[in-house]
Each structure stands twice: as C-alpha cells, then as structure tokens.
C-alpha positions, -999 to 999 in steps of 0.1 A, spaced: 15 588 -164 -21 593 -153 -45 564 -154 -66 579 -182 -36 587 -204 -22 553 -197 -54 535 -208 -56 557 -239 -20 549 -248 -24 512 -243 -56 512 -263 -39 529 -292 -11 503 -292 -31 472 -283 -20 454 -315 17 455 -304 16 453 -266 17 416 -266 53 413 -276 63 439 -302 71 474 -290 104 491 -296 136 476 -283 123 485 -249 88 483 -262 54 489 -247 60 461 -222 69 489 -198 32 495 -195 27 461 -178 45 464 -145 52 432 -126 72 422 -96 74 385 -105 100 367 -126 86 362 -161 92 336 -187 96 347 -223 105 322 -250 135 326 -273 120 335 -306 151 324 -326 186 311 -322 197 333 -351 188 345 -385 204 332 -417 206 341 -454 188 316 -476 154 299 -483 129 287 -457 141 258 -437 122 225 -438 91 227 -416 94 264 -410 72 292 -423 87 315 -449 100 345 -429 113 365 -458 124 362 -494 161 359 -487 167 353 -449 150 331 -423 146 328 -386 166 297 -374 154 278 -344 179 260 -321 172 226 -336 179 238 -371 215 250 -367 229 219 -385 212 232 -416 235 262 -418 270 263 -433 294 258 -404 303 291 -385 281 311 -408 246 327 -411 239 310 -444 215 281 -452 233 252 -468 206 246 -493 206 281 -506 211 281 -544 236 309 -540 252 297 -508 287 302 -521 280 338 -530 263 345 -497 293 330 -478 316 352 -498 296 383 -489 297 374 -452 334 366 -453 341 399 -471 325 418 -442 346 399 -417 378 403 -437 373 440 -442 368 446 -405 397 460 -384 422 436 -369 408 441 -334 377 421 -345 398 391 -353 424 390 -326 424 392 -288 402 377 -261 370 391 -276 373 382 -312 346 356 -310 322 381 -296 331 406 -323 326 380 -351 291 372 -337 283 409 -337 295 415 -372 275 385 -384 244 398 -366 247 432 -382 253 418 -416 222 396 -416 200 425 -404 212 450 -429 228 434 -460 207 439 -491 179 457 -472 168 492 -480 175 501 -443 187 480 -414 160 464 -392 161 460 -354 155 423 -357 140 398 -381 110 386 -360 80 403 -376 71 428 -350 107 440 -349 112 440 -386 113 478 -388 138 505 -388 141 526 -356 161 558 -360 181 551 -328 190 515 -338 199 527 -373 221 554 -358 241 530 -336 243 505 -365 256 531 -388 284 541 -364 294 505 -358 294 498 -395 316 528 -402 340 518 -375 343 482 -388 351 489 -424 316 492 -438 315 528 -446 293 525 -477 267 506 -457 270 532 -429 264 561 -454 234 543 -468 219 541 -433 225 577 -426 211 587 -460 180 568 -452 176 588 -420 179 620 -441 152 607 -465 126 600 -438 133 630 -415 104 654 -412 106 690 -424 107 700 -387 137 677 -380 117 651 -361 114 614 -367 87 588 -363 93 561 -337 100 536 -364 96 530 -402 88 503 -426 122 495 -441 133 518 -469 102 540 -466 90 571 -447 59 551 -436 53 545 -399 37 511 -393 15 524 -365 3 555 -346 31 557 -321 40 593 -311 70 608 -328 103 609 -308 124 640 -305 155 620 -295 157 607 -331 169 641 -341 199 638 -318 206 602 -328 207 612 -365 230 642 -361 253 621 -339 254 593 -364 261 616 -394 290 632 -375 306 599 -364 302 582 -398 317 611 -417 346 611 -393 356 577 -406 360 589 -442 390 605 -458 388 643 -458 382 643 -495 353 619 -494 338 635 -463 337 669 -480 316 653 -508 294 632 -486 285 659 -461 268 678 -489 244 648 -494 235 651 -457 231 689 -457 193 688 -453 195 663 -424 221 685 -406 202 718 -412 167 703 -404 181 685 -374 198 716 -360 168 739 -366 144 713 -351 165 710 -320 168 747 -316 131 751 -319 124 724 -294 146 741 -268 130 776 -270 109 771 -239 116 793 -209 128 763 -189 154 754 -215 141 719 -217 125 702 -247 89 690 -248 80 657 -232 81 629 -258 87 591 -256 124 580 -257 139 546 -258 114 533 -232 87 542 -257 61 551 -232 41 584 -228 59 610 -208 46 641 -189 81 656 -185 112 654 -207 135 626 -199 173 627 -194 178 605 -224 161 628 -247 180 658 -233 213 640 -234 208 629 -270 198 664 -281 230 677 -265 250 650 -283 233 660 -316 241 697 -310 277 689 -303 279 670 -336 259 697 -354 285 724 -345 312 703 -361 290 694 -392 278 730 -398 313 743 -395 324 718 -421 295 730 -443 306 766 -439 274 776 -421 290 795 -393 258 814 -383 239 782 -377 269 766 -361 272 795 -336 235 791 -327 240 754 -321 270 761 -300 251 786 -279 221 762 -275 245 734 -265 260 755 -237 226 764 -224 213 728 -227 243 714 -208 237 739 -180 200 731 -179 207 694 -177 231 700 -149 205 720 -130 174 699 -138 190 665 -136 226 667 -124 220 681 -90 196 652 -83 220 625 -94 209 624 -131 175 608 -127 153 599 -156 129 628 -149 138 663 -136 139 665 -98 131 628 -93 151 599 -80 145 573 -108 179 567 -125 181 549 -158 207 543 -184 199 577 -201 229 591 -181 251 570 -204 242 593 -233 260 621 -216 293 601 -220 314 590 -250 307 576 -275 278 600 -276 297 631 -263 333 641 -270 344 644 -233 337 625 -201 312 642 -178 327 631 -145 295 637 -125 274 617 -150 300 589 -149 299 589 -111 261 586 -113 262 558 -138 288 538 -119 270 544 -85 237 532 -99 250 500 -115 240 479 -85 204 493 -87 203 485 -124 217 451 -121 194 421 -127 197 386 -112 213 370 -143 240 398 -143 228 422 -170 212 455 -166 176 469 -167 168 500 -187 161 518 -154 154 514 -117 117 518 -122 115 493 -150 98 459 -144 108 440 -113 107 408 -134 143 397 -132 149 403 -169 182 417 -182 181 438 -213 211 435 -237 206 469 -254 209 486 -220 238 464 -210 258 469 -242 251 507 -243 264 511 -208 294 490 -216 303 512 -246 301 543 -224 321 528 -196 350 517 -217 353 552 -232 352 568 -198 381 549 -182 360 521 -166 377 493 -185 372 466 -159 335 472 -156 330 474 -193 349 441 -198 327 424 -172 296 436 -190 309 425 -224 319 391 -211 284 387 -197 269 396 -231 292 372 -249 284 344 -225 246 349 -229 244 347 -267 220 321 -281 231 287 -291 233 301 -326 258 327 -315 235 357 -317 229 384 -292 193 382 -278 172 411 -267 166 397 -232 181 373 -207 158 358 -181 165 355 -144 176 319 -150 203 331 -175 184 318 -205 184 339 -237 149 352 -245 128 371 -271 143 382 -304 177 373 -317 198 388 -331 192 424 -321 210 451 -341 214 476 -313 231 451 -291 254 438 -318 264 474 -327 271 485 -291 291 453 -285 314 463 -314 317 499 -301 327 484 -267 353 459 -280 369 486 -302 382 504 -271 391 475 -249 428 465 -244 441 438 -267 
C-alpha cells in the first residue's frame, strides 16, 4: 500500500483503529516488531441482566469479567439473577442436547461444549449472529456468519443456520457483493469500509454446506428461498472474473486492509463459492448458469495455480508472503484436497507460528508475538480434513488450553500465553467445532 493511500485509509477508519476492526481488524495498519500487551475485554458473555457494578451491555446478555464468574449458574452462560434463568438454562441445554454425540464424548468434549456455548450466546435470539459482544465487534461480518451457519448446521441447529444464510441473502447487493459488516439484522453498514468480494464466496459456500445437512425434501424447499442469493452470487462472481488476467479486482479480505492486487484468500473463496454454486444451480435446474460457473471455476483454479501456486501460494501474486489464505483452497472450503496447497500450508506453519504456540494470519503480519485464534482454528479445520490429524489435534489442544477463565475462546493470545481482546469470538468457536467434528474419537 502506498503511503498516501495508507494515510487515506487510516483517516477514513480513525474511529475504529484503536481496537475495533474486523476479526483481523485495522490493526494491521500499525506494524510493530515488539511484544504488545492487550487486555482481555471479557472472560465470557452470559444471558441475563447487567451484573452488579457493570455497565449495561445489552438488553438480554452481558459481558462477564473474570471476577464475576461466581454470579453465573454453574457451567453455564446464564446470570443467576436473571428472572427467566430457568428458561435460559433450558435453551442452552437444548442446544447442547441436540448436538451430535461427538460434542459430548471423547477427549475434546469440553472444548466442544465451550464452542457451542459461545455460538449460542452470540446468536440466540439475535436477528443475525454477531462476531463478539464487545461493542466494536457487535456486528455481523459475512465471513463470520458463514462459518457460524455451517457449524450450526453440523451441530443440530439447522433452523438457526438457515436463518443466518437467509440474512446473508437479505443484505446481499444486487451485484452479488457484500459490505464488510452489518448492523445485526439490517443491511446497514456501520461505517465506510470498502465492500469485500470474498463475502460472495463465503455466502455461496455457506448456503451449499447448510443445505447439505437437510433432508432432500426440505433442501428442495429451502433452496428456493435462497435462489436470489445463489443467482446473484454466481453472476457477481462471474462478472468479477472477466478480466483478461482471470483474476478478480483487488479488494480487502479477512485482513481488512486496502489491497493493490487480489489476494489468494479472495481468489480461493471465490473458487469455493463457484464449486458450491455449480451444485446449487444444478439443484435449482439452472443448467446454463451452472455450466458457466463450472467453466469459470476451471479457469479460476488454473489462474490460481499460475499466479499463486508456482510461487508457493503467497498472499499476493508472484510474491513470497504466505498467509492462511491457502487454507481456503482445502476442505472444508473445497471438496477435494489440493496437495500442493496443503504442502504449502504445512511447510509454512513454522513461519506462521507465534511464541505462545498459535498462528498469525500471515508472515507479514505484526511481529508482536500475538497468536490469533481465528487463524489457528481455521487452519486446524483445514488440516484435519486434509489428513493432517496430528497437526490439527495439536492446534485444537492449544486453542482449548488458551480459553479464558470463563471457558470462552478469545480473539488473541499474547506472547505470554494470556488470553486477550474480545471473548468469545464466533469465528473461532465455529471453526473449533468444524475441527473436532473430524477428529478421531
């Protein structure tokens, strides 16, 4: 990014730079090579009224600090003093009981329970799931919502998953694109962040994976409610890939910084979306559009191999700056394992590793010692589905061991091993479940 464009971008986002951002936020604009201390904003979030001495965080759920855990119903995310505590406990227990057996048995059942509770408190009763409950994160990001929907569908919450995907259909632009984030339940963006093309791929992927969890009869009905999302998403992707290079335009991705060239993550998610679109359009009987998507997918995969693959799958074409975007070329995002992408991901794990044991979003991210749990859990979910069980297990164990004292998955882990920033974080919780699902029991 040029100095001028960097200053312009920072100026436009000045209100959020101090600690908001997306899950990987605008903090990438403040490079550092020194360890940083970031406080833990919450031990967890719980359903119920404001706790004594704490500001009101919301009407029906509250941020809980480490010293307030005794005010919760044991082993729950419910405030004891809530007038409807019994009903709230019943709702939480129903989510846990309806989840598959693998969430309750085996060596990782405790980690799965925490993830289910995290997702429940960040989605139940809300018009759309939020990334976290801390104010600057209390928005719906398309990518977070997509991963949450898939995790919900795979853990017995298909109705919640469908509501999440329907929300994406409601806020999608006529050209198939999405804003970086939304005020929950609305199509309103809370700020002037640039739109992100990768959201199109995220949405198509989520719709496909959620519908796959339904009975054939129900899927045939529900896919009709998502027809506009599928058609707009496909057409928007095809339009974005019409350049002579075969690459999409440069837009921010999960790093949420300005880009002068398309990132591997954006390209990989568009390919995942197209692969899903072929299946969805075929189910809709739209064979003409399905064939266009199939042709575009073949071309995009070849372009990715040429522009990124021959350089070891870097973040930017022809560069040497790997990041976790290569994971989006693997299951659960794609149907089959791309062996070259897998080799790149595994080979770059030492470069992505941070002192506390987790991963950074990329090798050119801050040199500040901080591990990012969304990056770590996403990579774990890709590794376990690509035959790298031991590596995935190690990352999952690390995630479980670095939960907060309230049992939630935080956004960051400092060089010291301390949990930091927001907790719980929906993306991390969802990816933890997608990892545990495929581990041996």
